[in-house]
MILO-783280 format. One line per 8 residues: number of its first residue (from 1); their letters; for each residue x negated, y, z of C-alpha. Coordinates in steps of 0.1 Angstrom, whole numbers, plus 5000, padded with zeros to 4 digits. Example, Ala and Ser with C-alpha at 12.3 -4.5 7.8 and 13.67 -1.06 7.14 Angstrom:
% MILO-783280
1 = AS = 4877,4955,5078 ~ 4863,4989,5071;
***
This chain:
% MILO-783280
1 = MFQSLCRK = 3386,9475,1956 ~ 3353,9457,1976 ~ 3329,9470,1999 ~ 3312,9494,1979 ~ 3277,9483,1997 ~ 3282,9452,1982 ~ 3263,9446,1949 ~ 3291,9433,1922;
9 = TQVLCTRR = 3297,9420,1892 ~ 3332,9427,1877 ~ 3346,9409,1848 ~ 3377,9420,1832 ~ 3398,9399,1808 ~ 3428,9406,1782 ~ 3439,9380,1769 ~ 3472,9379,1749;
17 = VREQWVRS = 3491,9344,1749 ~ 3528,9350,1731 ~ 3527,9387,1743 ~ 3529,9371,1779 ~ 3501,9375,1805 ~ 3469,9393,1812 ~ 3445,9379,1836 ~ 3417,9394,1853;
25 = FMVELQPV = 3386,9379,1876 ~ 3363,9399,1900 ~ 3333,9387,1915 ~ 3308,9401,1945 ~ 3278,9390,1966 ~ 3276,9402,1998 ~ 3238,9402,1999 ~ 3232,9400,2040;
33 = EQIVLVRE = 3256,9371,2044 ~ 3248,9359,2012 ~ 3289,9351,2008 ~ 3303,9353,1972 ~ 3334,9363,1965 ~ 3359,9359,1939 ~ 3393,9375,1932 ~ 3417,9367,1903;
41 = KQDHNGPT = 3448,9387,1899 ~ 3463,9411,1875 ~ 3468,9435,1903 ~ 3437,9430,1922 ~ 3454,9425,1957 ~ 3456,9390,1953 ~ 3437,9367,1981 ~ 3399,9363,1978;
49 = MQFPGIWL = 3382,9334,1977 ~ 3346,9326,1996 ~ 3316,9308,1995 ~ 3284,9306,2015 ~ 3255,9309,1990 ~ 3235,9281,2005 ~ 3267,9258,2001 ~ 3272,9267,1964;
57 = RDNCLCDA = 3234,9262,1958 ~ 3241,9225,1977 ~ 3269,9219,1955 ~ 3256,9226,1920 ~ 3275,9208,1892 ~ 3244,9207,1868 ~ 3230,9171,1859 ~ 3200,9175,1874;
65 = CFHRNSLS = 3218,9178,1909 ~ 3250,9158,1902 ~ 3262,9124,1895 ~ 3292,9128,1875 ~ 3303,9089,1875 ~ 3298,9091,1913 ~ 3313,9123,1917 ~ 3288,9129,1944;
73 = RLPHGWNN = 3255,9146,1950 ~ 3218,9134,1936 ~ 3200,9134,1972 ~ 3169,9141,1957 ~ 3173,9178,1958 ~ 3171,9178,1996 ~ 3139,9164,2000 ~ 3128,9196,2002;
81 = FDTKVKVQ = 3154,9219,2001 ~ 3150,9255,2003 ~ 3175,9269,2029 ~ 3167,9301,2024 ~ 3175,9302,1985 ~ 3192,9336,1977 ~ 3218,9342,1949 ~ 3200,9364,1924;
89 = DLSVNVEQ = 3226,9372,1895 ~ 3263,9363,1891 ~ 3288,9365,1864 ~ 3319,9350,1850 ~ 3326,9334,1816 ~ 3365,9344,1810 ~ 3370,9320,1783 ~ 3355,9291,1800;
97 = ETLHINWS = 3366,9301,1832 ~ 3333,9292,1848 ~ 3309,9311,1879 ~ 3275,9315,1868 ~ 3248,9321,1891 ~ 3210,9322,1887 ~ 3190,9314,1919 ~ 3158,9323,1935;
105 = DAHRSEYP = 3141,9291,1931 ~ 3147,9294,1896 ~ 3176,9271,1893 ~ 3210,9282,1872 ~ 3243,9270,1882 ~ 3281,9267,1867 ~ 3310,9258,1886 ~ 3349,9260,1874;
113 = LEWLRERD = 3371,9281,1885 ~ 3396,9254,1892 ~ 3369,9236,1913 ~ 3361,9270,1933 ~ 3399,9274,1940 ~ 3406,9238,1958 ~ 3372,9244,1978 ~ 3378,9280,1989;
121 = FSSANRQR = 3365,9287,2024 ~ 3397,9311,2035 ~ 3413,9300,2064 ~ 3444,9291,2045 ~ 3431,9269,2019 ~ 3411,9251,2047 ~ 3446,9243,2064 ~ 3460,9236,2031;
129 = YLSHSYRP = 3432,9207,2021 ~ 3429,9193,2057 ~ 3473,9188,2061 ~ 3478,9175,2023 ~ 3442,9157,2009 ~ 3427,9151,2045 ~ 3457,9137,2063 ~ 3494,9153,2064;
137 = ESQHWSGD = 3497,9171,2099 ~ 3516,9148,2125 ~ 3549,9160,2145 ~ 3554,9149,2178 ~ 3587,9136,2188 ~ 3605,9129,2221 ~ 3627,9100,2227 ~ 3658,9125,2221;
145 = QFQNILQK = 3645,9134,2188 ~ 3641,9100,2177 ~ 3671,9090,2157 ~ 3661,9126,2139 ~ 3628,9116,2126 ~ 3637,9079,2118 ~ 3631,9076,2082 ~ 3644,9042,2065;
153 = FEYRDLVS = 3634,9030,2033 ~ 3643,9000,2010 ~ 3619,8970,2006 ~ 3626,8966,1970 ~ 3619,9000,1965 ~ 3584,9003,1983 ~ 3573,8974,1962 ~ 3583,8986,1927;
161 = RDDTLAEW = 3583,9026,1930 ~ 3548,9048,1939 ~ 3571,9080,1948 ~ 3584,9057,1975 ~ 3551,9041,1986 ~ 3537,9076,1991 ~ 3569,9090,2007 ~ 3567,9056,2033;
169 = LRTLAIYG = 3528,9063,2041 ~ 3534,9099,2046 ~ 3561,9097,2069 ~ 3537,9070,2092 ~ 3512,9101,2092 ~ 3539,9124,2104 ~ 3558,9108,2128 ~ 3540,9075,2129;
177 = VALIKNSP = 3569,9052,2125 ~ 3590,9040,2096 ~ 3616,9013,2093 ~ 3619,8992,2060 ~ 3652,8974,2054 ~ 3666,8946,2034 ~ 3632,8927,2028 ~ 3636,8888,2021;
185 = LDIGVVKT = 3633,8864,2050 ~ 3597,8852,2034 ~ 3566,8849,2056 ~ 3550,8863,2030 ~ 3566,8898,2035 ~ 3539,8914,2055 ~ 3509,8904,2034 ~ 3531,8918,2001;
193 = LCNRVGFI = 3534,8951,2019 ~ 3498,8953,2031 ~ 3487,8943,1993 ~ 3509,8974,1985 ~ 3487,8995,2003 ~ 3455,8978,1998 ~ 3446,8947,2017 ~ 3454,8933,2047;
201 = RRTTYGEE = 3433,8936,2082 ~ 3416,8903,2095 ~ 3416,8901,2134 ~ 3402,8872,2157 ~ 3440,8862,2153 ~ 3437,8858,2116 ~ 3456,8879,2089 ~ 3490,8872,2098;
209 = FSVKSQPG = 3503,8862,2130 ~ 3536,8851,2143 ~ 3551,8861,2176 ~ 3574,8842,2191 ~ 3578,8819,2223 ~ 3552,8793,2225 ~ 3545,8766,2247 ~ 3511,8773,2270;
217 = AKNYSYLA = 3509,8805,2254 ~ 3469,8819,2255 ~ 3484,8855,2247 ~ 3511,8875,2268 ~ 3530,8886,2237 ~ 3536,8848,2228 ~ 3558,8846,2258 ~ 3597,8854,2262;
225 = EPLPLHTD = 3592,8876,2292 ~ 3593,8912,2289 ~ 3566,8933,2271 ~ 3559,8965,2286 ~ 3546,8995,2265 ~ 3515,8993,2252 ~ 3493,8997,2223 ~ 3478,8965,2200;
233 = MPYFEYKP = 3441,8955,2208 ~ 3425,8982,2226 ~ 3395,8963,2230 ~ 3385,8967,2199 ~ 3360,8996,2189 ~ 3374,8996,2152 ~ 3410,8992,2165 ~ 3440,8980,2138;
241 = SLTILHTL = 3455,9010,2126 ~ 3492,9003,2110 ~ 3512,8978,2127 ~ 3538,8961,2106 ~ 3564,8940,2122 ~ 3588,8913,2098 ~ 3620,8903,2118 ~ 3626,8869,2103;
249 = EQSVSQGG = 3649,8856,2131 ~ 3660,8876,2162 ~ 3675,8865,2199 ~ 3714,8865,2197 ~ 3709,8868,2232 ~ 3712,8903,2253 ~ 3674,8908,2254 ~ 3647,8912,2228;
257 = WNLLADAF = 3651,8947,2220 ~ 3624,8967,2211 ~ 3606,8994,2229 ~ 3589,9027,2213 ~ 3576,9062,2223 ~ 3554,9084,2208 ~ 3524,9084,2230 ~ 3510,9117,2213;
265 = YVADLLRE = 3542,9138,2228 ~ 3535,9121,2259 ~ 3499,9132,2261 ~ 3514,9167,2252 ~ 3533,9167,2285 ~ 3506,9158,2304 ~ 3485,9184,2286 ~ 3508,9210,2292;
273 = KHPEEFEV = 3524,9202,2325 ~ 3496,9179,2345 ~ 3462,9190,2330 ~ 3440,9175,2359 ~ 3456,9142,2348 ~ 3453,9146,2312 ~ 3414,9155,2320 ~ 3411,9124,2336;
281 = LSRTRVDW = 3429,9104,2310 ~ 3409,9116,2285 ~ 3374,9115,2302 ~ 3372,9084,2320 ~ 3364,9052,2300 ~ 3384,9020,2306 ~ 3370,8985,2302 ~ 3394,8966,2276;
289 = ADIGMDNG = 3391,8933,2269 ~ 3405,8901,2255 ~ 3389,8866,2260 ~ 3403,8835,2244 ~ 3408,8812,2215 ~ 3431,8813,2184 ~ 3428,8788,2155 ~ 3401,8770,2173;
297 = VSFHNIWR = 3378,8804,2175 ~ 3365,8813,2205 ~ 3366,8852,2210 ~ 3349,8875,2238 ~ 3361,8912,2228 ~ 3352,8940,2250 ~ 3354,8979,2243 ~ 3351,9008,2267;
305 = APVINLDA = 3373,9040,2259 ~ 3396,9063,2275 ~ 3435,9061,2276 ~ 3438,9093,2254 ~ 3409,9097,2230 ~ 3406,9131,2214 ~ 3382,9139,2185 ~ 3358,9170,2181;
313 = DGNYARIN = 3383,9196,2179 ~ 3399,9184,2204 ~ 3431,9167,2187 ~ 3443,9134,2194 ~ 3422,9104,2178 ~ 3436,9076,2197 ~ 3457,9060,2224 ~ 3448,9030,2245;
321 = HSVPQRDS = 3471,9012,2265 ~ 3476,8975,2275 ~ 3476,8964,2312 ~ 3471,8929,2300 ~ 3441,8937,2280 ~ 3427,8962,2307 ~ 3397,8947,2319 ~ 3392,8940,2360;
329 = HFSIPVQR = 3357,8949,2355 ~ 3360,8989,2357 ~ 3328,9005,2351 ~ 3330,9042,2365 ~ 3318,9055,2397 ~ 3339,9044,2428 ~ 3351,9080,2435 ~ 3368,9082,2404;
337 = VQPWYEAN = 3390,9053,2405 ~ 3417,9064,2426 ~ 3421,9093,2405 ~ 3422,9074,2376 ~ 3455,9053,2388 ~ 3473,9083,2395 ~ 3470,9096,2363 ~ 3475,9063,2346;
345 = ALFVRLAQ = 3507,9056,2367 ~ 3520,9092,2358 ~ 3512,9084,2317 ~ 3530,9051,2322 ~ 3564,9070,2336 ~ 3562,9093,2311 ~ 3560,9068,2284 ~ 3589,9049,2297;
353 = EQAVSFKT = 3609,9081,2300 ~ 3604,9090,2265 ~ 3610,9054,2251 ~ 3636,9044,2227 ~ 3652,9010,2223 ~ 3667,8995,2191 ~ 3669,8958,2178 ~ 3657,8949,2145;
361 = TPGDVLTF = 3678,8924,2126 ~ 3666,8896,2103 ~ 3650,8916,2072 ~ 3640,8947,2091 ~ 3602,8958,2090 ~ 3592,8978,2120 ~ 3560,8999,2107 ~ 3542,9023,2131;
369 = NNLRMVHG = 3509,9038,2138 ~ 3489,9018,2165 ~ 3468,9045,2171 ~ 3498,9066,2187 ~ 3529,9044,2195 ~ 3533,9025,2226 ~ 3558,8999,2218 ~ 3572,8968,2235;
377 = RTGYDDTE = 3602,8946,2240 ~ 3628,8934,2263 ~ 3624,8897,2275 ~ 3651,8874,2260 ~ 3664,8835,2266 ~ 3642,8813,2242 ~ 3662,8779,2231 ~ 3663,8758,2200;
385 = LNVRHIVG = 3692,8778,2190 ~ 3686,8808,2201 ~ 3649,8821,2184 ~ 3630,8849,2178 ~ 3602,8853,2152 ~ 3584,8885,2144 ~ 3557,8879,2118 ~ 3529,8908,2119;
393 = GFVDWDIA = 3499,8920,2103 ~ 3477,8955,2102 ~ 3465,8979,2078 ~ 3438,9002,2082 ~ 3443,9039,2083 ~ 3415,9043,2061 ~ 3429,9019,2034 ~ 3463,9038,2036;
401 = YSRLRVLQ = 3449,9077,2034 ~ 3431,9062,2004 ~ 3459,9051,1989 ~ 3482,9078,1998 ~ 3457,9103,1982 ~ 3457,9082,1947 ~ 3497,9083,1949 ~ 3492,9121,1953;
409 = KQQQQQQQ = 3469,9128,1931 ~ 3490,9109,1904 ~ 3522,9129,1913 ~ 3504,9159,1907 ~ 3493,9152,1874 ~ 3523,9143,1864 ~ 3539,9172,1879 ~ 3514,9192,1856;
417 = QRLRQQQQ = 3522,9175,1826 ~ 3561,9180,1832 ~ 3555,9216,1837 ~ 3533,9215,1805 ~ 3558,9199,1785 ~ 3588,9226,1798 ~ 3562,9254,1789 ~ 3558,9240,1753;
425 = LQGQKQVE = 3594,9236,1748 ~ 3599,9270,1761 ~ 3575,9283,1738 ~ 3589,9265,1708 ~ 3624,9278,1717 ~ 3613,9315,1719 ~ 3597,9312,1685 ~ 3626,9299,1669;
433 = SKLLSQVQ = 3646,9326,1684 ~ 3626,9349,1672 ~ 3621,9338,1637 ~ 3661,9331,1638 ~ 3664,9366,1645 ~ 3639,9379,1618 ~ 3661,9357,1594 ~ 3693,9377,1602;
***
């Protein structure tokens, strides 16, 4: 049982549905902490849902507090929000499956239990939400593990089936890379895939871009020379997230091989075995720049950020690395320069050690997380009879995650509908069986 010193309201429901099950709810208030506890189990030994009182008041779902069309709280409640508001009374309506609270500010709130289940503050539920609804948890991999984690998708399935689209996006979120096979040799494939997710990300190089050897190229990628491991466009504050590279033509020479490494795994190695170098690369802001002209438009892009970017929880948010786009301006104190070079050289060496090489064929579409992967290619001979032509484009993670959540919600609803249909069918069979036994 709950602690006896807590003020509690217990509501038990005994409901007979085809003589099958009994459900019970119990709610309780911890008055000092103002934490509302909700438990729902037949044996009272199941997990307890936890909800701070102030959070419940902030998230009242009544029409005066919540705008249903936009699924968002109304802002006027925060003009004079009372942070000392208290729960005065609470109960559960078993038939409607709602929690009812009377507040010290004379307000009354109702919360569906299903809504509460999804927002339970328990550690297990918070982790479930973060790894499912927010973002799938990434799994970092070494070069030796690449063949085990690489997943391949058929282009025709991706453009026609939502379950395949969702699985592709989940794969990119978890492993950072996926290969699409058997796409048409059509210059519009990249835009089709981007539109399947949401929409294409435009940069200073336009929407789609062609990577092939160009005379007088103003970008190092447009040369036939070896292209070392790098991330695309580290000079943007809002860096393109998902890279889509469609192979239209591939060099028949010995060169033109793709290079790829999981820079999050490289960062793991640094964090574990070289903590001082990790600290330098995660705290030292580097000047990244791109200056030039494309399609008649001049640009001068600059962004300052470390090689290893961490979020507020210390998790990897983004990797920045590109030797050609690292500016000669280095806006840090002079005594910090040498340690940074030592640390960055170690990062490059470890990335090269973990890099895998493979050669795409015409119709392949290589897709990867540009915030995580470092990629490159070997050099190749470029002649009229030996051309390498890649068409690329970007999608932002915000758009991709949004699409994934919508697809997951649809899949969940479809599963629930199938489950209800199965339960109805089983119920009908039980009734028919019972009637048949009575007749006999």
